[in-house]
Structure formats: C-alpha cells, structure tokens
N, C-alpha and C positions, 0 to 999 in steps of 0.2 A: 546456374554458375554464378557463385558470389561475386568474383572480380568485376564482370560486366554489371551487376547490379550497384557495386560500390562506383564504379566510374559514372553511371548513368545518374546515381543519386547527387554525386558531387557536381555533375554536370548542371543539374537543376538548380544549384545554389545553396545547397545544404551546407551550412558553416560549422557543424559540429563534428564530432570523431565519428568515424565509420570503420567498423572492423568487421573483418570475415572470419566465420566459423570461432567466435569467439565465447569462451567459457562463460556461462551463466551463473554457476555455482558462486561465485564471488559477490554476487549481486544479490543473493537470497539469505536468509537467515538461517536456513536449513544447512546451507553450504554444500549441496549436491546438486547433480544435475548436469546434463550434456550442454553442447554449444549451440548458440543461435546461428544460423546461416548467416545472416547479416544483423551485426548489432549496431544501431546508429544512437548516439546520445546527443541531442538537442543541444544547442547551446543557446537559443532563443525561440520566443514563442512562435515566430516565423517559421521555424525549421519544424516544428510539431505539425503545422498545417502543410508544410511542404511535402514531408515525408509521408503523410496520411494520402494525399492527393496522388504522389507518385505511386504509392502501394496500389491504390485501387485502380489507377490509369492502365498499369501494368499486370492486373489482377494477379498480384502476389499476397500471400498470406501475411497478415500484421497483426502484431500484439502489442500492448502498452505495458512497460515495465516501471513500477514506482519504487517503494522501499524494498520489496521482495520479502516482506515479513509474514505474508499469507499467502505464499507460493511454493509449490512443489514442481520443479521442472524434472520432466523424464530423463533418464540417461541417454537415451538416442538424440537428445536435443530438440531443437525447434527448427523447421523450415520455415523461409520466407524471412520478413523484417520483425525485428523486435526493436521498439523505440522506447529509450530511456527519457523520462520527462521532467526528472526531479530538479535539475539545475535551471531548466528553461522556464519552470511555472512554479518558482518557489517563492514569490511575492508574497509579502502580507503588507496590507495597510488598514489602519483604523481611522474611521470617519464617524465622531460622536457614538452612538450605540451599536454602530455596525462594524464588523471586521470582515474584510475580503481578502481570502487567502488563495493563491494559486494551488491547482490540483498537486504540485510536487512538492507543496511546504510539509513540513514534517506537523503532524497533528498535534503532538505534545508542545512544539514550539509555538504554534498558534496559541495553543490554551495558555502558555506562560505569557505571550504578547498580551493575551485578554487581560489576563491578572496584573500585568504591569499599569496596564491603563484604567485599572479599576473596573473591568467589565466581567461580570457573572455569567455562567450558562454554559462554559465549555471546559469546568474543571475535571469532567469524567475523562476529556480527552488526554490527559497527562498518562493515562495508562494504556493508551491505544497506540501501538508500536508501528504506526503506518503513514500514509500520506493523506492529504486532504481529499485527492482525486479517489483513492482506496474507500476511505470513510464514507463518501458520497454514495459510491456504488453499491457497497454492501450495507449502508446504512448502520456503521458501526455503533457499538453501544457498551455499556457497562451496567449491570444491574437494570435499574429503571430508566437509565438514561440513555437517549439515543441521538445520533448527529442530526437526523432529519428534524427533529424537534425545533431545531434553532436555525434551520435553513431558510432564509428567504428568497434566494433566486440561485440558480445555476446555469453557467454557462458552458454550453456543450457544442463541440465541433463535430458537425454531420460529416459521414465520408465523401460527401459532394463538395465539401469545401466550405459550407455554410455554418455561421456561427449562430447558434439560437440561444436565447435565455429563456430558461424554464421557471416559472414561479413555483413555489414549495408544492403548491396542490398538484401540478402537472408531474412532480417527480415521483409520485406514487409511493411513497415511502411505506414499507412494512418492516416487518420482522427480519432484520439482516438482508434486506432486499431493497430495490427501488425500480424505476423504469430504465435505469442505465445500465442494470445487470444484463439484459439480454438485448440491448440495443448497441449495434455497432456505432462507434464514434469515440470522443476523447473529452471527458470533462476538463475543462480548462480552469475553471474557478468557481468559487462560491462565496456568496454572502451571508454571514451569520448576524441575526439579531440577538443582541445581548442586552443584559440589565446593569446599570451603574450600581457599582458597591464600593466599599472600603478596599484599597488595592491589598492591604495587610490582611484583610478577611478572605478575599478571593486565594490570595497566596496559601493561607493556612488549609484551606479546602483542598487546594490543588497539591499540598504536601511538599511545597518548596523548603529545602533545608534552611534558607536564611528567616524563614517566618518561624520555625520552631527552634531556632539555635543550633540547626544542623543535625538535629536528633531525628528527623524524620527524612525519609527519601523516597521520592516517587518511583513505583516499580519501572524496571526496563531502562532507567536512565544511564546512559553509558554502556548498554549490552544490547545485542542484538534480540530481538524475541519473535516467535511465531504468531503470538497473539493466541487467541482461543478460538479453535474451529468451533462451529456451530454444535452445541451441546445435544441439540435435538435431532441432529442429522442420524441415518443409520452408519453403523460402523465406529461409532465413538466409544462404545463399551469396550468393543475389541481393541481398540487403540489404546484405551486405557490400561486393559489387560497387557497388552503388547508390551507398555513402558515399566511395567513391573516384573516381567520376565527377566532373568539373567542371561548373559551371553558370555562367552569364554572371554576372560581378562577383565570382566566389569562386575562390579557388585550388584547384588539385587536392587531393582528398580532404576538402573542407570540407562541401560541400553545405549550407551556411549553419548547421553545426553546429559547437560546441566539443565535443569528446571530452574525457573525463577519463581517469584511470588505468585501472587493473586493474578490471574488473567492471564497467564502464558508463561513461555519458558524458551531458553535458547537452546539448540541443539548442534551437536557436531557429531553427525552419525558417519560411522565406519562404512566402508563398501558393504560388509556382511549385513547390514540392515537395510540396504537400499530396497532390495526386492520386496522385503516384509512392510517397510514404511510405505511403497507405493500401494501395496495391495490392500492395505488398512485406511489409508490417508487419501487416497485419491478421490474418492467420492465426496470429501468434504473441502479441500482446500486447492484443489488442482485449478488453476487458471489457464494451462496450456493444454487443451483437450486433445485427444488422439485425432 
C-alpha cells in the first residue's frame, strides 16, 4: 500500500518529495512506461542513505533513477521504491588534476567543468547523455574511450548503510560493465584523474560552440537522448531493422522517433510502438527487470 509507505518514509526524516503511483515516463528520454508505486526524490545525500536503509529494513524492492537516458520502463510500472538522486548528488569539485563528481551530476556537465579548468581526459563525456553514476556502473564510453580509464576512486553506499571507497582496480571495469552492475547499492560519487592542458584546446576537442565560433555543437546538448545500447548485444540488429520499418502516419525510418547524430537519439514513441519496443530492446537497456 503506497500511502503507509509514504508516511513511514516521511516519519524517518526524508526531506525530499515523495509521490505515490507517480508516472515514470516524464523522467526517461523514451517518454514511455508506467508508474512507480513510490517515487522519492532525494533532497540531500542523507536522503539517499535514509531511503535505502528504509527499503532494506522493510524488505521493499528499490531502484535508483538517474537521468533516465538508458532506461526503458515497463507499461505496468514498478513496484516498491524508485529513488531519484540527481539533485541530491550533483556536486562537482576540482582539486588540482582531480575532479570529484556526484553520481547525479550530468556527465557532459562534468566534462565541460574539466575543460573550463584546463583538464583533459573526459572530452568523450560530452556525448554521453547520462549521469556520472550511470557512467560508472556501465563503464560508459565512446569509441576507444571509457569512463573507467580515468577513475581513481568510487564512493559506494552498501545496502546496510556502510559507505565504502573502492579504488579503480576494485571496480573491475570492463566493456560496458563494472563491479557495480550486479552489486546492490548506490554509487555516490567518483574521483577522476585528469591531465592539465590549455582550456581552449580541451574546449575544441569537447566541441564547445565558443571554441569554434559557434560552428560546432556537441551532440545531444539541449535534447534528451537514449544514448547507444550495446551494439554487441543480441537483438540490436532487429532493433535497427525495426527503426527502419514504417508505421501508419509516419515516414520510412521514423517509427515515431527523432534520431539524433552520432551516439544516440531522441525518441517519442507512440502507444502503437510500445509492445514492439519492449520486445526488441528489453534485453539491452531494461534496468527495471520483471
């Protein structure tokens, strides 16, 4: 029952917003999917720890929601607690050649902050439309660049409330995976070791408009994007074929979706597309398993 859950969580001291049967579609770039039984938006880091302990103590299923850019939510919705962490964990700090970013911080924004401080190594992050936490969990990357190659340490909240710092070697980064992909808990923040460079040179590689007189634009800026599902996974060939098939009222190749440039696209899928999207994409980007 959602209402008792809401009251109990507030009684524990949760300061953020708590909603019952809240639609999740507005919080994903696919803009589809059902409601969360309880949707809690953390207002501070303490809320994150409190909500996780609350769910564990009550044996309530719980999941973390970041930017929603690599997420497909089932139409039936999600039972239990969905915890939004973007605003609570969005801090970014620069100390010499190290940039420390909260899990809720936008990865493109972190890449830009690095450029402004003359730090090189995260330029690829400008085209990854997600949060730092998501980038850590899946070791997000672009071409030969990967998030894990720049990580010094990851701060991780265990389900029992213990906060552990994992050095890079303990994160076990691999192709689009890490030790956190199958581990229950929450990535809180990460430290990245970068290299000094001229801010203008970094900005040019980053694709900032001001670095090229406004002639270049970083992909996805100002738009939602799903990113790119793992091209090596089963079902991607079928997904690409599906995107090429016309449906009533749409031109060839549209499927009710506007695709962005390299690395991903924005979609606004109509109800007719939802069952087919689930069947094709569920194995690649579904983070809310059955």
